[in-house]
C-alpha positions in Angstrom: 119.7 53.9 86.7 116.6 55.0 84.8 113.7 52.5 85.0 113.0 51.0 81.6 109.4 50.9 80.4 108.2 49.0 77.3 105.0 50.2 75.5 103.6 47.9 72.9 101.4 49.7 70.3 101.9 53.3 69.1 98.2 54.2 69.1 97.1 57.5 70.8 97.0 55.7 74.2 100.5 54.3 73.8 101.8 57.6 72.7 100.1 59.4 75.6 101.6 57.0 78.1 105.1 57.1 76.5 105.2 60.9 76.5 104.1 61.3 80.1 106.5 58.6 81.4 109.5 60.0 79.4 108.6 63.4 80.7 108.8 62.0 84.2 112.3 60.7 83.6 111.7 57.1 82.6 113.5 55.4 79.7 110.7 54.5 77.3 110.8 52.2 74.3 107.7 52.3 72.1 107.0 49.5 69.6 104.5 49.2 66.7 104.1 46.7 64.0 103.1 49.3 61.4 105.4 51.7 59.5 103.7 54.8 61.0 102.3 55.4 64.5 98.6 56.2 65.3 96.9 52.8 65.4 93.3 53.3 64.4 94.1 57.1 64.1 96.1 56.6 60.9 95.8 57.9 57.4 95.8 56.9 53.8 97.5 59.3 51.3 97.2 58.1 47.7 96.3 59.3 44.3 95.9 62.9 45.5 93.4 61.9 48.2 94.1 61.9 52.0 91.8 60.0 54.4 91.8 59.7 58.2 91.5 55.9 58.6 89.5 55.8 61.9 88.3 58.5 64.3 86.9 61.6 62.6 85.9 64.0 65.4 87.7 65.4 68.4 85.9 66.2 71.7 87.3 67.2 75.1 90.3 69.0 73.6 91.3 70.0 77.1 92.7 66.4 77.5 95.2 67.2 74.6 96.0 70.6 76.0 96.7 69.2 79.4 99.0 66.5 78.0 101.1 69.2 76.3 101.1 71.7 79.2 102.1 68.9 81.6 105.2 68.5 79.4 105.8 72.3 79.5 104.7 72.5 75.8 102.0 74.5 74.1 99.5 72.5 72.0 99.2 75.5 69.6 102.8 75.0 68.6 102.0 71.5 67.3 98.4 71.6 66.3 95.6 74.0 65.3 92.1 72.9 66.3 88.9 74.4 65.0 85.5 74.1 66.5 82.8 72.9 64.1 79.7 75.0 63.5 77.7 72.0 62.3 78.5 68.8 64.1 76.5 66.5 61.8 73.9 66.6 59.1 71.3 63.8 59.6 69.3 62.4 56.7 66.2 60.3 57.5 64.2 57.7 55.5 61.2 60.0 55.3 63.4 62.5 53.4 63.6 64.9 56.3 67.0 66.5 57.4 68.1 67.7 60.8 71.2 69.8 61.2 72.9 69.2 64.6 74.6 72.6 65.2 77.3 73.1 67.7 75.6 76.2 69.0 72.9 74.8 71.3 70.6 77.7 70.7 70.9 77.3 67.0 70.3 73.6 67.3 67.2 74.3 69.4 65.8 76.5 66.7 66.4 73.7 64.2 64.4 71.4 66.5 61.6 74.0 66.9 61.2 74.3 63.1 61.6 70.6 62.0 60.4 68.4 64.8 57.5 67.8 67.2 59.8 68.7 70.1 61.3 72.1 71.0 64.4 73.8 72.3 63.2 73.5 75.8 63.3 69.7 75.4 66.8 69.9 74.1 68.0 72.1 77.0 66.4 69.8 79.6 68.1 66.8 78.0 71.5 68.4 77.7 71.3 69.6 81.4 70.5 66.0 82.3 73.5 64.8 80.3 75.7 67.4 82.0 74.5 66.2 85.5 75.8 62.7 84.6 79.1 64.2 83.5 79.5 66.4 86.6 78.8 63.4 88.9 80.6 60.7 87.0 83.1 62.3 84.6 86.0 62.8 86.9 85.5 59.5 88.7 85.0 57.2 85.7 87.1 58.9 83.1 90.2 60.1 84.8 90.8 57.8 87.8 92.2 54.3 88.3 89.1 52.4 89.3 91.1 49.6 90.9 92.6 51.9 93.5 90.7 52.2 96.8 91.8 55.8 97.1 89.7 56.7 94.1 86.6 56.2 96.2 87.7 57.6 99.5 87.2 61.3 98.8 84.2 63.7 99.0 83.7 63.9 95.2 83.5 60.1 94.8 81.2 59.9 97.8 78.9 62.4 96.2 78.8 60.4 93.0 78.0 57.2 94.9 75.3 58.8 97.0 73.7 60.2 93.8 74.1 57.0 91.7 70.5 57.2 90.4 71.3 60.6 88.8 74.0 59.0 86.6 71.1 56.9 85.3 72.6 53.3 85.1 69.3 51.5 85.5 67.6 52.7 82.3 68.8 52.1 78.8 69.9 55.0 76.6 66.8 54.5 74.5 64.4 54.6 77.6 66.0 57.8 78.8 66.0 59.5 75.4 62.3 58.6 74.9 61.5 60.2 78.2 62.9 63.5 76.9 61.8 63.5 73.2 58.5 62.7 71.5 59.9 62.9 68.0 61.4 59.5 67.0 64.0 61.1 64.8 65.5 62.9 67.8 65.5 59.7 69.9 67.3 58.0 67.0 69.8 60.9 66.8 70.7 60.7 70.4 70.6 56.9 70.5 73.4 56.9 68.0 75.8 58.0 70.6 75.7 54.5 72.0 77.6 53.4 68.9 80.6 55.6 70.1 81.4 52.7 72.4 80.3 49.9 70.0 77.2 49.3 71.9 73.4 48.8 71.4 71.5 51.9 72.7 68.5 49.7 73.4 70.5 47.7 75.9 73.4 50.1 77.0 72.9 52.1 80.2 71.7 55.6 80.0 74.9 56.7 81.7 76.4 56.7 78.3 74.3 59.8 77.5 77.3 61.6 79.0 78.6 61.6 75.4 75.9 64.0 74.3 77.1 66.5 76.9 80.7 66.2 75.7 79.8 66.7 72.1 77.2 69.6 72.4 77.9 71.4 75.7 81.7 71.2 75.4 81.9 71.3 71.6 83.2 69.3 68.7 86.4 70.0 66.9 88.6 69.0 63.9 92.3 69.7 63.6 93.4 71.6 60.5 95.4 68.6 59.3 92.6 66.2 60.0 92.6 63.7 62.9 95.9 62.3 61.8 97.3 65.7 62.8 96.8 64.6 66.4 99.0 61.5 65.8 101.7 63.7 64.1 101.6 66.1 67.0 102.0 63.4 69.6 104.7 61.6 67.6 106.7 64.9 67.4 106.3 65.5 71.2 107.3 61.9 71.9 110.5 62.3 70.0 111.2 65.6 71.7 110.8 64.0 75.1 113.2 61.2 74.2 110.8 58.3 73.6 112.6 55.6 71.6 110.1 54.7 68.8 110.6 51.4 66.9 108.3 51.0 63.9 107.8 47.9 61.8 108.6 45.9 65.0 106.2 43.0 65.9 106.4 42.1 69.6 105.9 38.3 69.7 105.7 37.7 73.4 105.5 39.3 76.8 107.8 37.0 78.9 106.7 36.2 82.4 108.6 34.9 85.4 106.6 33.9 88.5 103.6 35.9 87.2 105.6 39.0 86.6 106.2 40.7 83.2 110.0 40.7 82.8 110.8 41.1 79.1 109.5 41.1 75.6 110.5 38.9 72.7 111.0 40.2 69.1 111.9 37.3 66.8 114.9 35.7 68.6 115.7 38.8 70.7 114.9 39.1 74.4 114.7 42.6 75.8 114.3 43.1 79.6 112.1 45.9 81.0 111.0 47.0 84.5 107.4 47.4 83.4 105.4 46.7 80.3 102.4 48.6 79.0 100.1 47.0 76.3 98.4 49.5 74.1 97.1 46.5 72.1 93.6 45.1 72.6 93.3 43.4 76.0 92.0 40.1 74.7 94.7 40.0 72.0 97.3 40.7 74.7 96.2 37.8 76.9 95.6 35.4 74.0 98.6 36.1 71.8 101.3 37.9 73.7 101.2 36.0 77.0 102.1 32.3 76.5 100.9 29.4 78.6 99.3 31.5 81.3 95.6 31.6 82.0 94.2 33.7 84.8 90.8 34.6 86.1 91.4 38.0 84.8 91.9 36.9 81.2 89.1 34.3 81.3 86.7 36.9 82.7 87.4 39.4 80.0 87.3 36.9 77.2 83.7 36.0 78.2 82.5 39.6 77.7 80.6 40.3 74.5 82.8 42.1 71.9 81.7 45.5 70.6 80.8 45.6 67.0 83.3 46.4 64.3 83.1 48.6 61.1 83.2 48.3 57.4 84.9 51.3 55.8 85.2 52.4 52.2 87.6 55.2 51.4 86.4 56.7 48.1 87.9 59.4 45.9 84.8 61.1 44.5 85.3 63.1 41.2 82.7 65.7 42.1 81.7 68.1 45.0 78.4 67.8 46.8 77.1 71.0 48.3 74.2 69.1 49.9 76.6 67.3 52.2 78.6 68.6 55.2 81.8 67.4 56.8 80.0 64.8 58.9 76.8 63.2 57.6 74.5 60.4 58.7 72.0 58.5 56.5 69.9 56.7 59.0 68.4 53.3 58.7 64.6 53.1 58.7 64.5 50.6 61.6 67.3 51.4 64.0 66.5 48.7 66.6 66.6 46.1 63.8 70.1 47.3 62.8 71.5 46.2 66.2 69.8 42.8 65.9 71.8 42.3 62.7 75.0 43.3 64.4 74.7 41.4 67.7 72.3 38.5 66.9 72.5 37.8 63.2 76.2 38.9 63.1 75.9 40.2 59.6 76.2 43.6 58.0 72.7 45.2 58.1 70.8 45.2 54.8 69.6 48.8 55.7 72.6 50.2 57.4 73.1 53.6 59.0 75.7 55.2 56.7 78.3 57.6 58.0 80.0 59.9 55.5 83.0 62.0 56.6 84.4 64.4 54.0 87.5 66.2 55.5 88.2 67.9 52.2 85.3 70.3 53.0 87.6 71.7 55.7 91.0 71.0 54.2 91.3 71.5 50.5 94.5 69.6 50.4 92.7 66.4 51.2 91.3 66.0 47.7 92.1 67.3 44.2 90.3 70.5 43.1 86.6 69.9 42.4 86.7 66.5 44.1 86.0 65.0 47.6 87.4 62.4 49.9 84.6 60.2 51.2 85.1 58.1 54.3 82.1 55.9 54.2 81.4 53.6 57.2 78.7 51.3 58.4 78.7 49.4 61.6 79.5 45.7 61.1 79.5 42.7 63.4 82.7 41.4 65.0 84.3 38.5 63.3 82.3 35.3 63.8 82.8 32.8 61.0 81.4 35.1 58.3 82.5 35.0 54.7 83.9 38.6 54.7 84.4 38.7 50.9 80.7 38.1 50.5 79.8 40.5 53.4 81.9 43.3 51.9 80.4 42.8 48.4 76.8 42.8 49.7 77.5 45.6 52.1 79.0 47.8 49.3 76.0 47.1 47.1 73.5 48.1 49.8 75.5 51.2 50.7 75.7 52.4 47.1 72.0 51.7 46.6 71.1 53.7 49.7 73.3 56.7 48.9 71.8 56.8 45.4 68.3 56.8 46.9 69.0 59.5 49.5 71.0 61.8 47.2 69.3 61.0 43.9 72.6 60.2 42.1 74.6 57.3 40.7 77.6 57.4 43.0 79.3 54.3 41.5 80.2 56.4 38.4 81.9 59.0 40.5 84.3 56.7 42.5 87.8 57.0 41.0 89.7 55.7 44.0 88.8 53.1 46.5 90.3 51.3 49.5 88.4 49.0 51.8 88.8 48.2 55.5 86.8 45.2 56.8 86.7 43.8 60.3 89.4 41.3 59.3 91.6 44.2 58.1 91.0 46.1 61.4 92.0 43.0 63.4 95.2 42.5 61.3 96.3 46.1 61.2 95.4 47.3 64.7 95.4 44.1 66.8 91.7 44.6 67.6 90.5 41.2 68.8 87.8 39.9 66.3 87.9 43.3 64.7 86.1 44.7 67.7 86.9 48.4 67.5 86.0 49.3 71.1 86.9 46.2 73.1 83.8 45.0 74.9 80.3 46.2 74.3 78.5 48.1 77.0 75.2 46.2 76.5 74.1 45.8 80.1 73.9 47.9 83.2 77.3 47.1 84.5 79.6 46.2 81.6 80.2 50.0 80.9 81.9 50.1 84.3 83.8 46.8 84.0 86.4 47.4 81.4 89.9 46.0 81.9 91.6 47.9 84.7 94.8 49.8 83.6 96.9 47.7 85.9 96.8 43.9 85.6 95.4 42.1 88.6 97.1 38.8 87.8 100.4 39.8 86.3 102.8 42.0 88.1 104.3 45.0 86.2 101.8 44.6 83.3 99.6 47.5 82.4 96.9 48.4 79.8 95.9 51.5 77.9 93.9 52.2 74.8 90.3 51.8 73.7 89.8 48.2 75.1 90.9 49.2 78.6 89.5 51.7 81.1 88.1 54.3 80.5 87.2 53.2 76.9 87.3 54.2 73.3 87.5 57.6 71.6 90.3 60.0 71.2 90.1 61.8 74.6 89.5 58.6 76.6 92.4 56.6 75.1 94.7 59.6 75.8 93.4 59.6 79.4 94.1 55.9 79.6 97.7 56.7 78.9 97.7 59.3 81.7 96.1 56.9 84.2 98.8 54.3 83.5 101.7 56.8 83.7 100.3 58.1 87.0 100.0 54.5 88.4 103.6 53.7 87.5 105.0 57.0 88.7 103.2 56.6 92.1 104.5 53.0 92.5 108.1 54.2 92.3 107.4 57.1 94.6 106.0 54.7 97.2 109.0 52.3 97.0 
């Protein structure tokens, strides 16, 4: 008989795990509380405007290609991916603008012309970031860190012997200041700490690996937007025989003698051989597992949550040639912004604003002559705030800042609006306290201490997705699904 696997949560990690396990011959049931799959990588399609609801950039496309090729499929038959010429346009409080080009030589020329640094500084920095990736990428991104065999090979030994070169003992900011004298470039590269919901003034410099991925390997957008990835994985999952159950809330993971045996949906009990949670780790332990406290769950609940986000989806009845697909309006005091997020636990009054306009690449995402603005600021995780008030004040400050930077009255141009607060993120995606990335990597070791993909305290329970190893972001959550599927397949091979 086929072994039955339950996957809770049809985010990209859950889809990845489901596809791989179904391809290996397992019977896989995938459940999601929403009417469409994707989790954070969802979409809004209303009033002629289409928005990606969460992620807005694809890196490491090889991870996607490998998933399809491992299933004897060609990614190009499902999805068209285009490399960006300009990764992001950065606007600063002093009115200066830096264009971060995908072509490193072109980016270097931009730095030569507009900053006190030069292309040589950039090349040295990106080579340093590449060294971190070459030493740590395979070990920390693609392997099960709880398995002893992960460390008993020559490549792992090389990494451990060169631990100083992966730079875990400095902060991102300290490392970036050692390469650049121009504060604007330090701020630009510090921003990559936010990709894991972390404070770059506390997070280990090992996270500078992200800059290598984005610049040396390239940044991409699918023709149908990020939700095109969800649709491609959904289609592949159906082709591989995954049973997808939408609008289905899993109420409980039922344990017997510290072993996951079944799930409960309303009054229905369904038995499974193994259960994978693609839901936030803390949410899983606190809400899906009843009357069971373990060292594992207590340890993870004590970790500081990453920050969340406040997102406005605006239909704008005008086109802006001065903006690109990805834009950042930086705060004037970046360090202070993280104090707001982690100490004051309020939305910063001078936030860094991210504006993603996919209609600049895909005309179908907005009516002719108009644009779809995904406007996001970092926000604290839920902590007894009055979120109605936070949203109101946040919106006011965002509009005020956009008007100042672009010399416009943006309020008059907004003809469609939807809002996603940390409370909405928690309710829609199961992210505990609205924390987008699980735990924050705000010290030297937390970045390496995410929840392992296999539970240490509950037999036959596994985790994938952004709150588990190896972390958040499209390629990493897809890799988390691969790691889980490999663990489960190897366990049956060894039986």
